[in-house]
N, C-alpha and C positions, 0 to 999 in steps of 0.2 A: 504494500500500500504506500501511497505517496504521503510522506510526513511533512512536506513543505506547507507551511501555513496551517498546520493541523489544529483544530479546535477541540480540546478535551471536553467531555461531558455533553457535547452536542447530541441531541436525541437521534438515534439511528434505529433502523428496522431492516430485517432481512428474512426472507423465506428460508428456513433451515432444513426443509425436506425437499426431495426432488419434486420438481414441478411436473408431475405426471399423476394420472388417476390413481388414488390410493384410499385406504380406509381413513387415514388421518393426515392432517397437515400441521406443521408447526411454524409459527412466525415468532421471531425473537425481537425484543426491544431492549434498548439500554440508553441511559443518559439522564441528564437532569430533567426532572418533571415528566419523565416518560409515562408514568402511570396516570398522571393528570391529563396528559395529552390523549392517552388511550381512552380515558373516560368520555371524551368527546363523542366517541362512536360506540360506546358500551351502554347497554340498556339499564344498567344499575350503577350509575356514576358514583353515587354516594357510598355504596357498599365497596366499590373498587378503591376509591380514594382513602377509605378508612381501614382497608384490609391490612392486617399485620404481615410482616415478612414471613416467607415460607408457608403461605396459605394459598388456597385455591378458591376462586370466586366464579360462581356459575352465572351465566347470563347470555345475552344475544349481542352480536355485532350488528349495529343498525346504521342506516344511512339517513342522516337528518334531511328533512325536506323543507325548502323555503327559508326557514329562519337562519340557516347557516350554522356551521360547526361551532364557532366560538360562542354563539348565544346559547346553544343547547348545552355545551359543556359547563356553562356558568349557571344553569338552572338548578342543578343539584337534585333533580327529580328522577325517579325511576321511569325511563322512557317506555318500558314495557306497558305502562299504564296510559301512555299517551301515543296511541298508534297513529294519530293524525299527523304528528310531527316527524315520525321516523319510520322507515321501511326496514323490516327485519331482513338481514343477510344470511346469518348462520347462527346456530346454537353452539356455544363454545364454553370452554373452561379456561380461565386466565390464572396462571401461576404467578404469584407476586413475590418479588425479592426486594428487600430494602437494603440500601447501602449501610455499612460496607459488606454485609453478609450476602454477597452474590458472586457469580463467576467473574464479572468484570470489576467488582468493587463499587459499582454504581447502582442506582435504582434500575431494576430490570423487571420485565414481564415476559411471559411466554404464552402465546395464544394457541391452544389446541383446538383445531377446527376440523370439519370434514375435509377429506383430501381431494375433492374435485378441483381441477385446475382453474375453473371459472371462479369458484368460491374463494380459493386462496388468493388469486390475483386481485379479486374485488376487494378483499380485506386489506391486502397490502397497499393498493392504490388509495384506499381511504386513509390509511395511516400516513401516507405521503402528503395527502391533502390536509391532514391534521397537524402537521408541523414536524414530522420525522423526515430524515433523508435516508436514502438507500445506503446501507453499510457497504464498505469496501471489503475486498478479500482479507480475511484474517483480522478484521477490525475488532471483533469481540475479544479475541485472544490477545490482541495488541493492547486493548484497554486493561485487560487483566494484568498484563505485564507492567504497564506504566503506573498502575495503581498498586503495585506490590503484591498482587494475588498469585503471581506465578513468576518463574524465571525463564530464561530462553531455553534451557534444556527441557523443561516441562512443556513449553510452548511447541517446540519441535516434535516432542513425543506425541502431542495431539495429532499433528499431521501424519506421523508414522502410523498411528493406530488406524486412521481413516484409510491410509493407503495399503494396509497390511493385506496380504493374500492368504496367509495361513494363520492358524491359532498360535503357533509357536512364535511367529514374528510379531503378532499383536501382544503376546505376553511379554516379550522382551521390551517392547515400547512401553507397555504398562508399567514396567519396573522404573523406567525413566520418568514417566508421568507421576509415579508415586514418590519420586525424589531420590532414588538411590544414586544416580549420577551426581546430582546437586550435593548430596550429603558427602560423597567421596571427595569432590572438588573442595568443599568447605573444610573437610578434615585436612587435606593437603595444604590449603591456604593457612590454616591455623599453625601447622608445623613450620611453615615458612616465616610466618609472623613471629613465632617464638624464636626462630633462628636469628631473625633480624634484631630482635630485642637483645639477644645475647651479644651480637656483634656490636650493637650500639654501646653496651656496657664496656666492652673491650676497648672500643675507641675512646670513650670518655675516661676510663680508668685503666690504662694499659699497665701491665706488669713490666714491660720493656719500653724503651723510648720509641721503638718502631712497632707499629701494629701491622703485622704481616698476615697474608691471606689465610695461612693454615694454622693460625694461633687460636682458633675457637673449636668448640665441639661440633663436629659435622654430622652427628648421628641422625638428627631430625632431617637435615638436608638430604642425606643419603637415603633415608626412608621415603622422603617425598619423591626422589628420583625413581626409586624402585616402584612406587605406586603409579607414577605417570607412565613408566614403561609397561606396566601391566595393563593400564587403560589403553595405551596405544596399540597393544597387541590384540585387543578385542575388536578393533575396527574391521578386520578382514571378514570375520564370521558375521558380525552385525550387519555389514554391508550386504553379505550374501542373503541373509534373512530378509532384508529390506527389498533389494533389487531383484533377487532371484538369479538363477543360473540358466545358461543355454545348454541344453542336452540334445544331442543329435543321434537318432537311430539310423544306422546305415549297415550295409552288407549286400550280399548277393540277392538276386531275385528269389522269391519263395523261401527266404530264410525265416519268415514269420514276423517281420518288422511291424506290419500293420496290426497283427494279432497282439503283439506285445504293447504297442501303442494303446490299443483299446483296453488292455488289461491294466496298464498303469493309470489310464484315464478313468477306468471303471465305468465306461460306457462305450457303445458301439459307434464310434466316430469315423474310423477309417474303414474303407471297403476291403473285405478279406476274400481272396479267391485263390484257387490253385493255378490260375492262368498266370504265366510269367508276364511281368510288365504291367500288372494291374495298376500299381501306383506310378504315375508318370510325372507327378509334380509333388512338391513337399506340402504337407499340412502341419499345423501346429496347434497346441493348446497348453494352457497352464495346468500343472499338476503339483502335488505336494510330495516331496521326497522326505517323509518323516519330519515334516515341519518346514523344510526348505522349499520355497517356491521355485519352480523351474518351468521354463518354456521348453516343451518337448516337441521335437520336430521328427515327423515320419517322412522319410525320403524315398526316392525311386531306387530300385535295386540296381546294383552294379552288374552290367553285362554289356557285351558288344551288341549294338543294334543299328539297323538301318532306318529305324523310325526316328525322324528328326525331333519330334516332341519328346519322346522318351529319352533320346540322347541329351537333350537340354536338361531334362530332369536329373539325369545322372551327373551332369556337370554341376548343377545346382547343389546336389547332395555333397559333392566334394568341396564346393565353396562354403557351404554351411558348416561342414566339419572343420574347416580351417578357422572358423570364427567361434567354435564351440568352447564352452568351459569343460565339457565332458562328452566323450564319444562312447556310445554303446554299439559295439560292432557285433552284429548277429551272424551266427553261422548255424546251419542245420547239422546237428551232431551225427546224423546218419549218412551224410554225403562225404565224398572224398575231400579231406582237408587240403590236399595239394592243389585243388582247383580254386581255393580262395584267393581273392585279389587283396593283398595287404600293402601294395606299393604306396598307396596314398598315406598310409600310416607311418611309413618309414622315415619320412622327413618332417613329420609333424611334431609339435611340442605339446599339443593338447593331450591330457591324460585320457586313456581309453580303457574300457572294460570289455574283455572278450566274453561274449554271452553265447554259450552253447544252448541252442533251443531244441525243442521237440524231444526232451529226455524221456517223455512218457512212452516213446517208441524205441528207446535205446536200452541196451543192456550194459552191464558193468564193463565188459570188454571195450565197448565203444567209448565209455567215459575215460578209461585208462589211456586209450589212443589219443583222445582229445586233449587230455592233460599233458601228455608227452609233447604233442604238437605245440601247445601253448608255451611250455617251458623253452622249447627251441626258438619259437618266434620271439619270445621276450628277450632273448639274448641279442637279437638283431634290432628289435624295436623297443627302446627304453620307455617309450610312452605307454606301453601296455602295463597298466597298474594292477589289474586284478582279473580273475577268471571266475565266472559264475555259470551254474547249470540251471536252466529253467525250462518250464513248459508253459508257453504263453497260452496254450489251449485250456489247461486246467488250473493254472496259477501256481503250480509248484515252483519253488525257488524264487518267485518274484520278490518276496520280502527280503530275501538274501541279496538280491540285486539292489533294492532300495537302500539297504544298510551299507552295501559296498559303495554305492554312488554317494551317499551322504558322507561317509568317511573320507573319500577322496576329495570331495569338494571342500570339506572343512580342514582336512589335513591336520587333525588334532588341535585346531585353533578355536574350538567352540568354547565360549565362556559359560559358566554356570548361570542359570536364570536369576539366582539371587545376587549374583555379582554385578556391579555396575559396569556398563559397557557404553561405548561411544555410539551416538545415534546419527551423526551426520559428518560429511566431509569437512564442514566448518569446524566442528568440534575436534576432529582428528588433527587438522592443521594447527589449531591453537595449542593442543596438548603437546604436539611434537616440537613446536617452537618454544614452549615453556620448558620442556625437557632439555632442549639444547642449551638454553640459558643457564639452567641449574647445573648441568654437567660442566659447563664452562666455569661456573662459580666453584664447583667442587675440585677442579683440577688446577686452580691457580697456584702457582709455585711461590716459593719464598722470593721476596723482593717486590711483590705486588702489595699495594695498600689494601686494607680491608674495605676501603670504599669501592674497589672494583667488584668484590663479592657482593656488596650491598646493591650495587647497580644491577647486577645480573639477577639477583633474587627479586628485586623490585620489578624488573622487566617481566619475570615469570608471573608475579602476582597480577600485573596488569593484564597479561594474556589470559590467565585463568578467570579474571574478572570479566573480560570480554566474552569468555565462554558462557558464563552464567547470565551475563547482561548487566553486571554492576558497572562495567566500563564498556560502553557501546556507542559506536558512531551511527549516524542516521542511515548510511548506506547498508550497514549490516542488518538493521531492522527491516529495511526495505527488502533485502534478500530473503530474510526468514519468513516474513508475514505475507509477502506477495504470492507465495505458493499455496496459501490456504484457499479453501472454497469460501464463497459468500455464506454467511451464517455462522462461521467459526471465527 
């Protein structure tokens, strides 16, 4: 949102639910005198204006006739008894929140109405005529921030929860919304402030004539460095849970890629047929790999073909594989392994899982032969990270495949859900910059004044303050809140 010339407490309104036919619609209001302004179009203005915070008032949204909005708002009468002056629009419940005990810290109200698009739009337009302006993206959360009801880590967590594709990713964001990241940053900041206080004493009352950089107890400084390193290490897995991974199914024709695609998706999305070349182009869908969101691509089978369209599909499969985070290379365990085309894997850096399919039709001897082939192939192709045996037809081994895929994507970097983790690239950048400053302070050698260490620690504190929002430039706020939807 644009903060230039911003007016705090100005009454704002927004439709907080999708503008589409639904059972219910929600319209949010916030700002100075917002409840009084709402009473202009409410059938029971007196009851609404006198309502205590955290209560719900029943009534109708009405459209005043002839007399004008301002005159009716000042009447103080229940308009439900004066049908001549107002036309009923919808029967609603109004949730009342009094400052400072509200999400934004301001006077707020939420109108729960029926979810028809015409009704919701009509109520919203009446609010605009009554003195509200349309809220900008993220303005409710921005007001919560500037009124001290939240910090930037919690504000960013709101957007993460909205954008989450799996329950695991939403739970990780919920931890940040609950304040685990803020609490961890605050703990680190306290350690640094304690270290600064100790250094100031050393500067004021030195035992020696010269105050040198290594003349103070660095235990809290080193503990802060270790904590920031731990935080920094969480970003890789947290980013994966937020943004998801690109996973590509590829292999020869009739290896069972489309069947496995449907099995992982848990629905019949791809056409399955015994006819070679059925899949001529790639299709994709989002899936969950035990909590990790992933875009799964089903591609055309590798084979030499004179069909121009199918040949383009094969080329697309190889191009998608080159951009993948993980490749699932399928092979029919009952076919001759020597006929497999592994050339495109040889020069690739993308990790790959060799998936032997159709094990429901294979015996132990076939599995041993397949295992031996994989071990030899792995010597030539370092990107082959694992081998899994599945039956896409009956689901056998599919969970083993999911577990192997999750392990490779995370590479042991997953943080515990109770542990604080970084939720954005902005947070990662600030933590790493603060870490760099503290490492510099800790490695200053004799001959440097303690003032040099003080400067490094103060720089780190400023960076961590920017992370939570205590020290924040307008352009940072613009970056954070402009990505929100209207109504948040």
